[in-house]
N, C-alpha and C positions, 0 to 999 in steps of 0.2 A: 381829576387825575390821582389816580392811586400809587401812593408811594411805596415803591419797592426795594428802595437803595438808600445808603446816605448821601449818594450822590444826587439823587432825585430828589431829595428832603431839602438839600443845599441849595436847590434850583426855585423853591417855593419863595414866594417874595417875603423877608424878614427884616427886621430892623436887626441892628448890630449886637445889641444886647439879647435878643432871641436868639440869634444865630449861634451866641457865644453860649448861653445855657442851654441850648439843642446839642452843643457839642460835647459839654459835660456831660449831659444826661449820655449820648453816644460811647464816648470814651469809658464811663463809669460802668455801662452794662457791658463793654468789650473785655473789662477787666476783672469785674466782681460778680457779673452773671446774675446782677438783680438791681433795681434801680436805686438812685442816690436819693437822701433824704432831702428837705430843704435846706436844712444844717450843712450837708455835703455840698450842696451847690452854693450855699453861700461862703464855705471855705475855698471851693475851687476858685471861683469868681472874684473873690473880695469884697462882695457885697455884704454890706450891713444890715439889709431891711429882708425880714422873712416876708413881709407881705408883698414886697415887690418881686422879689423870687417867686412866691406862691403865684402872683398874678401872669407874670410871664409863662410860668411852666402851665398854668390853666390855657394861656393865649395859644401856646403852642399845641395844647391839644385842639383847640377851637380851628387852628390853622391845618389840622389833619396828619401833622407829623410826627406826633405822639399821641401815647393812650393812656389812661389813668383809672384805677377803680375810684369812686368816691369813697371817701372816708378811709382809706386804706393807705398807711406809709409805705414810702418805698415801693408804689405800685407804677409809676410813671416808666414808660419805656418807648422807643421809637418804634413807630407802626410797623415797620419791617421786621422786627425780631417776634419770632413765634413763639408764644407760651402759652400752652394748654389751658391755666386757668384764668386767664387775662380775656375777656370779650374782646 
């Protein structure tokens, strides 16, 4: 299933932590126009582990609800956000 909206993305089977981080990424994009850093997500969720947040962000990409460029900060975005420079 190709995700074309936030509502469709939320229909994907995710854990509560994955859903929380996905919503943080989505809201950050809507407000700022670029992706959050791991530290931004940590601050928004109250999480204290960079590795756990990074692992969940990569899992969201594996689930097909987010995209990110390798080795590029702030490149994570919901898949339905069209941005020219990101594949």
